[in-house]
Every structure is written in C-alpha cells, then in structure tokens.
ZAKERO-381597 format. One record per residue (C-alpha): chain; x negated, y negated, z negated. Coordinates in steps of 0.2 Angstrom, whole numbers. Example, Ala and Ser with C-alpha at 12.3 -4.5 7.8 and 13.67 -1.06 7.14 Angstrom:
<nodes>
{node "A"; {-62; 22; -39}} {node "A"; {-68; 5; -36}} 
</nodes>
This chain:
<nodes>
{node "A"; {134; -738; -26}} {node "A"; {151; -734; -18}} {node "A"; {145; -719; -10}} {node "A"; {142; -713; -30}} {node "A"; {160; -717; -34}} {node "A"; {166; -709; -18}} {node "A"; {155; -692; -23}} {node "A"; {164; -695; -42}} {node "A"; {181; -696; -35}} {node "A"; {176; -682; -23}} {node "A"; {169; -672; -39}} {node "A"; {185; -677; -50}} {node "A"; {198; -672; -36}} {node "A"; {189; -655; -35}} {node "A"; {191; -653; -53}} {node "A"; {210; -659; -52}} {node "A"; {213; -647; -38}} {node "A"; {205; -632; -46}} {node "A"; {214; -636; -64}} {node "A"; {230; -638; -53}} {node "A"; {227; -621; -43}} {node "A"; {226; -611; -60}} {node "A"; {239; -620; -69}} {node "A"; {252; -615; -52}} {node "A"; {243; -598; -54}} {node "A"; {248; -595; -71}} {node "A"; {265; -602; -67}} {node "A"; {267; -588; -54}} {node "A"; {260; -576; -68}} {node "A"; {273; -579; -80}} {node "A"; {287; -579; -66}} {node "A"; {281; -561; -61}} {node "A"; {279; -554; -77}} {node "A"; {299; -559; -81}} {node "A"; {305; -551; -67}} {node "A"; {293; -536; -71}} {node "A"; {302; -535; -88}} {node "A"; {320; -537; -82}} {node "A"; {316; -523; -69}} {node "A"; {310; -514; -83}} {node "A"; {326; -517; -95}} {node "A"; {337; -513; -80}} {node "A"; {327; -495; -77}} {node "A"; {330; -492; -97}} {node "A"; {346; -496; -97}} {node "A"; {349; -483; -82}} {node "A"; {340; -471; -90}} {node "A"; {351; -473; -106}} {node "A"; {366; -472; -95}} {node "A"; {358; -454; -87}} {node "A"; {354; -448; -103}} {node "A"; {372; -452; -110}} {node "A"; {378; -445; -95}} {node "A"; {366; -428; -95}} {node "A"; {370; -428; -115}} {node "A"; {389; -428; -112}} {node "A"; {389; -414; -98}} {node "A"; {378; -403; -109}} {node "A"; {390; -405; -126}} {node "A"; {405; -398; -114}} {node "A"; {393; -384; -107}} {node "A"; {388; -379; -125}} {node "A"; {409; -381; -132}} {node "A"; {413; -369; -117}} {node "A"; {401; -357; -120}} {node "A"; {405; -357; -138}} {node "A"; {421; -355; -135}} {node "A"; {417; -340; -121}} {node "A"; {406; -332; -134}} {node "A"; {420; -332; -147}} {node "A"; {432; -326; -136}} {node "A"; {419; -311; -129}} {node "A"; {416; -309; -147}} {node "A"; {434; -307; -153}} {node "A"; {436; -295; -139}} {node "A"; {421; -284; -146}} {node "A"; {430; -284; -161}} {node "A"; {445; -279; -154}} {node "A"; {437; -265; -147}} {node "A"; {428; -260; -160}} {node "A"; {444; -258; -172}} {node "A"; {453; -248; -159}} {node "A"; {437; -238; -159}} {node "A"; {436; -236; -177}} {node "A"; {456; -233; -179}} {node "A"; {451; -218; -167}} {node "A"; {438; -211; -177}} {node "A"; {447; -211; -192}} {node "A"; {463; -202; -183}} {node "A"; {450; -189; -177}} {node "A"; {443; -186; -193}} {node "A"; {459; -184; -202}} {node "A"; {463; -172; -187}} {node "A"; {447; -163; -191}} {node "A"; {450; -163; -210}} {node "A"; {466; -156; -209}} {node "A"; {461; -143; -195}} {node "A"; {445; -136; -208}} {node "A"; {460; -136; -220}} {node "A"; {470; -125; -210}} {node "A"; {454; -116; -207}} {node "A"; {448; -113; -222}} {node "A"; {466; -107; -230}} {node "A"; {468; -94; -214}} {node "A"; {450; -89; -220}} {node "A"; {455; -85; -237}} {node "A"; {470; -77; -228}} {node "A"; {460; -66; -217}} {node "A"; {446; -62; -232}} {node "A"; {462; -57; -244}} {node "A"; {469; -44; -229}} {node "A"; {451; -37; -228}} {node "A"; {452; -32; -246}} {node "A"; {470; -25; -244}} {node "A"; {466; -14; -230}} {node "A"; {448; -9; -238}} {node "A"; {460; -3; -253}} {node "A"; {471; 4; -242}} {node "A"; {456; 14; -231}} {node "A"; {450; 17; -248}} {node "A"; {467; 26; -253}} {node "A"; {471; 36; -237}} {node "A"; {452; 41; -236}} {node "A"; {457; 48; -255}} {node "A"; {472; 56; -248}} {node "A"; {464; 63; -235}} {node "A"; {449; 71; -247}} {node "A"; {463; 77; -259}} {node "A"; {472; 88; -244}} {node "A"; {455; 93; -236}} {node "A"; {451; 101; -253}} {node "A"; {471; 109; -255}} {node "A"; {469; 115; -237}} {node "A"; {451; 123; -239}} {node "A"; {458; 130; -257}} {node "A"; {472; 138; -245}} {node "A"; {465; 143; -232}} {node "A"; {446; 149; -241}} {node "A"; {438; 138; -225}} {node "A"; {427; 122; -227}} {node "A"; {429; 108; -217}} {node "A"; {415; 114; -205}} {node "A"; {421; 132; -203}} {node "A"; {439; 127; -200}} {node "A"; {431; 113; -186}} {node "A"; {421; 129; -178}} {node "A"; {434; 141; -178}} {node "A"; {446; 129; -171}} {node "A"; {435; 125; -159}} {node "A"; {433; 142; -155}} {node "A"; {451; 146; -153}} {node "A"; {455; 131; -142}} {node "A"; {441; 135; -131}} {node "A"; {447; 152; -130}} {node "A"; {464; 149; -126}} {node "A"; {461; 135; -112}} {node "A"; {442; 143; -107}} {node "A"; {451; 145; -89}} {node "A"; {458; 129; -88}} {node "A"; {441; 120; -93}} {node "A"; {432; 131; -80}} {node "A"; {444; 125; -65}} {node "A"; {444; 106; -73}} {node "A"; {425; 109; -73}} {node "A"; {422; 114; -55}} {node "A"; {435; 104; -48}} {node "A"; {426; 88; -54}} {node "A"; {409; 94; -49}} {node "A"; {415; 100; -32}} {node "A"; {424; 83; -28}} {node "A"; {408; 75; -34}} {node "A"; {396; 87; -28}} {node "A"; {405; 85; -10}} {node "A"; {404; 65; -9}} {node "A"; {386; 68; -13}} {node "A"; {383; 81; -2}} {node "A"; {391; 72; 13}} {node "A"; {383; 56; 9}} {node "A"; {367; 65; 9}} {node "A"; {371; 73; 25}} {node "A"; {375; 58; 32}} {node "A"; {361; 49; 30}} {node "A"; {346; 66; 32}} {node "A"; {357; 70; 50}} {node "A"; {355; 49; 56}} {node "A"; {338; 51; 49}} {node "A"; {333; 66; 59}} {node "A"; {341; 63; 74}} {node "A"; {334; 46; 75}} {node "A"; {314; 54; 72}} {node "A"; {313; 68; 88}} {node "A"; {297; 72; 85}} {node "A"; {288; 86; 91}} {node "A"; {286; 99; 75}} {node "A"; {276; 113; 82}} {node "A"; {260; 118; 72}} {node "A"; {244; 110; 77}} {node "A"; {230; 119; 72}} {node "A"; {212; 112; 77}} {node "A"; {201; 123; 87}} {node "A"; {184; 128; 78}} {node "A"; {178; 141; 92}} {node "A"; {168; 134; 107}} {node "A"; {170; 142; 125}} {node "A"; {155; 145; 133}} {node "A"; {154; 150; 151}} {node "A"; {142; 164; 150}} {node "A"; {136; 176; 135}} {node "A"; {118; 170; 141}} {node "A"; {120; 155; 134}} {node "A"; {121; 162; 115}} {node "A"; {103; 168; 117}} {node "A"; {100; 148; 123}} {node "A"; {108; 143; 108}} {node "A"; {102; 154; 93}} {node "A"; {83; 149; 101}} {node "A"; {67; 156; 99}} {node "A"; {66; 165; 83}} {node "A"; {83; 156; 78}} {node "A"; {76; 139; 81}} {node "A"; {90; 130; 90}} {node "A"; {103; 135; 77}} {node "A"; {93; 133; 64}} {node "A"; {92; 114; 68}} {node "A"; {109; 114; 74}} {node "A"; {117; 120; 59}} {node "A"; {104; 108; 48}} {node "A"; {109; 94; 57}} {node "A"; {127; 96; 61}} {node "A"; {130; 101; 43}} {node "A"; {139; 116; 50}} {node "A"; {139; 135; 51}} {node "A"; {139; 144; 69}} {node "A"; {145; 160; 71}} {node "A"; {139; 170; 86}} {node "A"; {147; 188; 87}} {node "A"; {150; 202; 100}} {node "A"; {166; 191; 104}} {node "A"; {166; 186; 123}} {node "A"; {163; 169; 130}} {node "A"; {166; 158; 112}} {node "A"; {156; 152; 98}} {node "A"; {162; 149; 81}} {node "A"; {159; 134; 70}} {node "A"; {163; 137; 53}} {node "A"; {164; 120; 41}} {node "A"; {176; 115; 26}} {node "A"; {172; 97; 31}} {node "A"; {186; 95; 48}} {node "A"; {176; 80; 52}} {node "A"; {160; 88; 53}} {node "A"; {169; 104; 60}} {node "A"; {173; 92; 74}} {node "A"; {157; 86; 78}} {node "A"; {148; 99; 78}} {node "A"; {161; 106; 92}} {node "A"; {158; 90; 104}} {node "A"; {138; 90; 100}} {node "A"; {139; 111; 108}} {node "A"; {149; 105; 120}} {node "A"; {140; 93; 127}} {node "A"; {121; 103; 124}} {node "A"; {131; 116; 136}} {node "A"; {138; 105; 148}} {node "A"; {117; 98; 147}} {node "A"; {108; 112; 147}} {node "A"; {94; 107; 137}} {node "A"; {97; 117; 122}} {node "A"; {80; 111; 109}} {node "A"; {81; 104; 93}} {node "A"; {75; 86; 98}} {node "A"; {87; 87; 110}} {node "A"; {101; 95; 97}} {node "A"; {97; 79; 85}} {node "A"; {102; 67; 99}} {node "A"; {118; 75; 103}} {node "A"; {123; 78; 86}} {node "A"; {119; 58; 83}} {node "A"; {130; 54; 99}} {node "A"; {144; 67; 94}} {node "A"; {145; 57; 77}} {node "A"; {148; 40; 85}} {node "A"; {161; 48; 97}} {node "A"; {171; 56; 82}} {node "A"; {169; 38; 72}} {node "A"; {174; 30; 87}} {node "A"; {190; 42; 89}} {node "A"; {192; 40; 69}} {node "A"; {195; 21; 70}} {node "A"; {205; 22; 85}} {node "A"; {217; 35; 77}} {node "A"; {219; 25; 62}} {node "A"; {224; 10; 70}} {node "A"; {234; 19; 80}} {node "A"; {244; 27; 66}} {node "A"; {248; 11; 56}} {node "A"; {252; 3; 71}} {node "A"; {264; 14; 76}} {node "A"; {273; 15; 59}} {node "A"; {271; -5; 57}} {node "A"; {260; -5; 41}} {node "A"; {248; -18; 41}} {node "A"; {236; -28; 30}} {node "A"; {227; -13; 27}} {node "A"; {209; -12; 23}} {node "A"; {198; -8; 38}} {node "A"; {190; 8; 25}} {node "A"; {207; 13; 22}} {node "A"; {213; 13; 41}} {node "A"; {197; 23; 44}} {node "A"; {199; 35; 29}} {node "A"; {217; 37; 36}} {node "A"; {210; 41; 54}} {node "A"; {200; 55; 48}} {node "A"; {215; 65; 45}} {node "A"; {217; 67; 61}} {node "A"; {206; 82; 60}} {node "A"; {215; 88; 46}} {node "A"; {228; 101; 45}} {node "A"; {240; 108; 30}} {node "A"; {248; 123; 33}} {node "A"; {245; 123; 53}} {node "A"; {253; 105; 51}} {node "A"; {243; 89; 57}} {node "A"; {242; 80; 43}} {node "A"; {239; 63; 53}} {node "A"; {255; 67; 62}} {node "A"; {264; 73; 47}} {node "A"; {260; 57; 38}} {node "A"; {266; 48; 54}} {node "A"; {281; 56; 55}} {node "A"; {285; 54; 35}} {node "A"; {282; 36; 37}} {node "A"; {296; 33; 50}} {node "A"; {306; 46; 40}} {node "A"; {306; 35; 25}} {node "A"; {308; 16; 33}} {node "A"; {326; 27; 40}} {node "A"; {329; 30; 22}} {node "A"; {325; 15; 15}} {node "A"; {336; 8; 25}} {node "A"; {350; 18; 21}} {node "A"; {348; 16; 4}} {node "A"; {344; -5; 2}} {node "A"; {326; 0; -3}} {node "A"; {309; -11; 3}} {node "A"; {307; -2; 20}} {node "A"; {288; -7; 20}} {node "A"; {282; -2; 6}} {node "A"; {291; 15; 9}} {node "A"; {282; 17; 25}} {node "A"; {266; 13; 18}} {node "A"; {270; 25; 4}} {node "A"; {273; 39; 17}} {node "A"; {259; 35; 28}} {node "A"; {245; 34; 14}} {node "A"; {251; 51; 2}} {node "A"; {239; 64; 10}} {node "A"; {225; 50; 11}} {node "A"; {216; 58; -3}} {node "A"; {214; 74; 8}} {node "A"; {202; 65; 20}} {node "A"; {187; 69; 8}} {node "A"; {196; 79; -5}} {node "A"; {183; 92; -1}} {node "A"; {169; 79; -6}} {node "A"; {178; 72; -23}} {node "A"; {184; 80; -39}} {node "A"; {201; 79; -42}} {node "A"; {220; 84; -33}} {node "A"; {221; 74; -16}} {node "A"; {235; 62; -27}} {node "A"; {223; 57; -38}} {node "A"; {209; 53; -26}} {node "A"; {221; 45; -14}} {node "A"; {225; 33; -31}} {node "A"; {208; 29; -33}} {node "A"; {204; 24; -16}} {node "A"; {220; 14; -13}} {node "A"; {215; 4; -30}} {node "A"; {198; 2; -24}} {node "A"; {202; -4; -9}} {node "A"; {214; -17; -15}} {node "A"; {231; -8; -9}} {node "A"; {246; -14; -18}} {node "A"; {253; -8; -33}} {node "A"; {270; -6; -27}} {node "A"; {263; 7; -12}} {node "A"; {251; 14; -24}} {node "A"; {267; 19; -37}} {node "A"; {278; 26; -20}} {node "A"; {265; 37; -15}} {node "A"; {258; 46; -30}} {node "A"; {273; 57; -34}} {node "A"; {276; 65; -21}} {node "A"; {269; 80; -27}} {node "A"; {280; 75; -44}} {node "A"; {262; 75; -53}} {node "A"; {268; 56; -59}} {node "A"; {285; 52; -64}} {node "A"; {296; 42; -53}} {node "A"; {295; 24; -56}} {node "A"; {303; 16; -39}} {node "A"; {317; 22; -29}} {node "A"; {302; 21; -14}} {node "A"; {293; 35; -24}} {node "A"; {308; 45; -23}} {node "A"; {311; 42; -6}} {node "A"; {292; 48; -2}} {node "A"; {295; 62; -10}} {node "A"; {310; 69; 0}} {node "A"; {302; 61; 17}} {node "A"; {290; 73; 13}} {node "A"; {300; 88; 11}} {node "A"; {310; 85; 26}} {node "A"; {294; 82; 34}} {node "A"; {288; 100; 28}} {node "A"; {301; 108; 30}} {node "A"; {307; 107; 47}} {node "A"; {308; 121; 56}} {node "A"; {291; 127; 62}} {node "A"; {282; 110; 55}} {node "A"; {272; 121; 45}} {node "A"; {266; 140; 43}} {node "A"; {264; 150; 28}} {node "A"; {255; 165; 23}} {node "A"; {267; 181; 20}} {node "A"; {259; 185; 5}} {node "A"; {263; 167; -4}} {node "A"; {280; 169; 4}} {node "A"; {284; 185; -4}} {node "A"; {277; 179; -21}} {node "A"; {290; 165; -20}} {node "A"; {303; 177; -18}} {node "A"; {298; 187; -31}} {node "A"; {294; 174; -43}} {node "A"; {312; 167; -41}} {node "A"; {319; 183; -42}} {node "A"; {309; 186; -59}} {node "A"; {316; 168; -66}} {node "A"; {333; 172; -64}} {node "A"; {331; 193; -72}} {node "A"; {324; 186; -88}} {node "A"; {339; 177; -90}} {node "A"; {351; 187; -104}} {node "A"; {366; 194; -95}} {node "A"; {360; 195; -78}} {node "A"; {361; 211; -71}} {node "A"; {351; 208; -54}} {node "A"; {346; 195; -42}} {node "A"; {343; 191; -24}} {node "A"; {334; 181; -15}} {node "A"; {340; 176; 1}} {node "A"; {339; 164; 15}} {node "A"; {320; 162; 16}} {node "A"; {320; 159; -2}} {node "A"; {332; 143; 0}} {node "A"; {347; 153; -10}} {node "A"; {346; 165; -25}} {node "A"; {362; 174; -28}} {node "A"; {364; 179; -47}} {node "A"; {377; 195; -53}} {node "A"; {378; 194; -72}} {node "A"; {388; 207; -83}} {node "A"; {406; 201; -84}} {node "A"; {410; 211; -101}} {node "A"; {396; 199; -111}} {node "A"; {396; 185; -99}} {node "A"; {412; 172; -97}} {node "A"; {417; 162; -82}} {node "A"; {411; 145; -95}} {node "A"; {393; 156; -100}} {node "A"; {392; 159; -80}} {node "A"; {391; 140; -78}} {node "A"; {378; 137; -90}} {node "A"; {367; 151; -84}} {node "A"; {366; 143; -66}} {node "A"; {362; 127; -73}} {node "A"; {350; 135; -84}} {node "A"; {340; 146; -70}} {node "A"; {339; 129; -58}} {node "A"; {331; 119; -73}} {node "A"; {319; 133; -73}} {node "A"; {316; 135; -56}} {node "A"; {314; 118; -55}} {node "A"; {299; 116; -70}} {node "A"; {290; 133; -64}} {node "A"; {292; 133; -46}} {node "A"; {284; 122; -33}} {node "A"; {295; 122; -16}} {node "A"; {300; 111; 0}} {node "A"; {319; 106; 0}} {node "A"; {331; 113; -13}} {node "A"; {336; 130; -18}} {node "A"; {354; 137; -22}} {node "A"; {357; 145; -37}} {node "A"; {376; 156; -34}} {node "A"; {380; 165; -50}} {node "A"; {392; 178; -46}} {node "A"; {402; 186; -62}} {node "A"; {415; 200; -53}} {node "A"; {427; 210; -64}} {node "A"; {432; 228; -57}} {node "A"; {447; 237; -62}} {node "A"; {449; 255; -55}} {node "A"; {462; 265; -60}} {node "A"; {468; 283; -53}} {node "A"; {485; 289; -47}} {node "A"; {487; 307; -48}} 
</nodes>
C-alpha cells in the first residue's frame, strides 16, 4: 500500500516537474521574444536614422547639381547669344557687301554699254575716214596696205636683212657652240678605231693542187660543199685563193671555217664535208652568242631576251659600206649614252636604242621589208620596251621622232657613220650625190650657178643680183635647205651658202 502511494507520489512529482519545466521554458521563450523585438525595433530606428541621413545628403547633392546645371545652362545661353549676335553682324555686313557689289556690277554694265557705244562710234568714224581715203587715193584698203608694205620693205630692206642676219647669227653661234661642245666632248671620250672592216670571203690554200681535191671527181666535193653550206664556191685561176660567195654573211663565215678545217684535215669527201660544216655551224653559233653577250655587256644594256642577244651577235659578220655593223652599233651606244647624259635624257633607253637600231640587218636577207621595220618586229616579238623601240625606229627618218632619245640615236648614227674612214662609198654614189645636190640648187629660179664642195658637205650658190635681193637670197637659202632635207639622204649636215655679188665696172679714158 505504501509502495503504491510512493509510486503515485513519484508519478505526481514527475508530472509536476514536467509541468514546471514547460512553464519555465515558456517563460524563457517569452523573455527572448521580448528582447528580439526590442533588438528589431532598435535596428529599425537605426535604419530610419540612416535613411534620413542618406536622403538629406542626396537632397543636398541634387540641389547642388541642379544649381550647377542651371549655371551651365546660363553660360551656354550666354555664349549662344553672343554667337547669334556675331552671326547677325556678319549677315548685316554681307548684306552691305552684296549691296555694294550689286551697285558696282550695275556701274560696270553701264560703263560696258558706254564703251561699246563709243567703240561703235569710233569704228563708224574710222570706216567713214577709210572710205574718204579710198575715194581720195583711188585704192582699196587691201591695196593700200600692200603698197605701204612694199614701200616700207623697200626702204628698210637692208636694215631688215641686217637685223635678221644678226639675230640668226647670234642664235646660230650659241647653238653651234653648245652643239660643238657636246659633240667634241662625246667624240673625245670615245676614241675607238674607225678603220674600215671588211669580213674576208677568200680562203687561202697552201697549194693550187688542193683546188682539184676541193672540186673532187666530177665536181662531187664542191657540189656537196655548196649544198650543205648553202654558198657558192668560186675556183678560178687566181693562185693560192678560193672565193666563197653568199648573200648571207653567217653562212659565208660557216663555209669559210669549214673549208679551212677541211684543208687542214686533208680528207675532203662528202661525208667529211658534212661533218666539218656541222662543226663550223656550232663554232659560229658559239661566236655569235659570245659576241652578242659581249656587246650587251660592254654597252651596259641588260635584261635583253637571249634570242635578241643571239640575233645581235649575227651583226658581227655583217658590214655596211665596209663598216662592221656590230662595232658600229656598240660605238653608237656609247655615243648615245654620252649625248643623253649631256642633254638630261634617259641614258639606258638611248644606249639600248642605239645598240639595237640595226638589228634588222642580221636577217634582212631572209625577211621582207626594210631593216628598220624588221628590227621593230623582232623587238616587239621578244618583248622589248616600247621606249627602246621608239628610240631606234627613227634613225633613218622613216618614222617621226617621238622622244628625245630617238633624236639622240639618229645623231649618234650620223656621228658614227660620217667619221673619217668609218665607211667606204663608191665613186659612182659619191658623184651622183654631188650631182643631185647641184641639180636641186640649179632648179631654183634666180640661181646663176652652183658648186658642191667639201665632199658634199657644202654647196655654194651664186644668184643673179639684178633679180634677187638680199632678203630674197635669204629665202632662197632656206628653201633650198628644206628641199635638200626632203629629197636627199646624207649623214651629218650640208651647209647652203647663197652668194649675191654686185659688180660695177667703169673705165677711165
């Protein structure tokens, strides 16, 4: 019984303890809640204070910014106002100027009308006076002008002639002095030999007995040689020589080399002839290539097509009036380069044009046309520069001079070809040129007689003094010079000297 009571008491005490625990916990919870609410209220108060502070600062900044922007707007408005006032002043000034200009234009128009009216009046007066003069003199205006010119020309003929001569002499002296300085300097700088160069077409043989071997049985050897080499072999009674004839200088040289090698070898037969001719072709082609390269290198003309260089080398076996064409071209290139330096022209173009000016002569026996036209086609085909073609194509005046370099090439050709001993010319051609020169002079009205002197470099013309005046003599000299330039071909220049001589003879008895 007591145990039950104890247990009941213990249970009741446990219940009371539990209830007290919950009650205490509830009290603690209520206390904590109150403290948290206080904390939250405190934080809210602090946040409100901070917000007020931030808002106050923001309001102050906004007020300041607003004041600054108002001040800036005011300054801008002030500047705009000044600018507007300045534009208004300029517009007023322009309006005033335009008004002045309009006024001046009107004044100018008025003056133009006045001048035109005055001019018309003057022309009318002049026309009336001219009509009166024509009535009085009985001559028209044109006739009166011609008569006046004739009178003035007659009165001042001698003065005009002297003045013209002085002016021309002064100009000619300056030009000749400058030209002589340039040419003398050029020729002195180039001291090449000018001896005539004729490529041999004869082959010396040690014994006339070899002529029989060259001919062969029934002419077999000589026929085979002529067929393979493309030349004609002439064997006559001339002792110790065999003549090779061909219009192609390269073939002639191949035949010469082959025949000389056959003579040295001693075995002259068709099979051996073919072998020797082939070997000679290789040797000559090698020489052609070397000569072309040497010429281009010596003249400083580079970037040429290899085929152009090879064709250029063929000129080594070509002559013109006894002058080796390749040597003539090299000499021309040097002269053209010096002239171009003196005159401020393109040196490279002048040198290349001079070196290649006669390249058409290398194949002119194979292709139709003049050597100039052939040369132009060769250079165009192998991509030569147009300026070089323009420089070389006018050296015989077949084409007009298009550049300074083309004139330089023509002058260099004249210098190289006309130097003493450079070329040979036949007596017939020389005499014909002199006769043509005198014939041109004698055809002119008023010429009494003429003489070509100085190897055709000068012609002296005597005119009839009773028919030709000094002024007319000057005109005759000019006309004859132009006619010579048009009808004759010649190197250098020809001096036309017109002489008008008046002789008065009287006898004392």
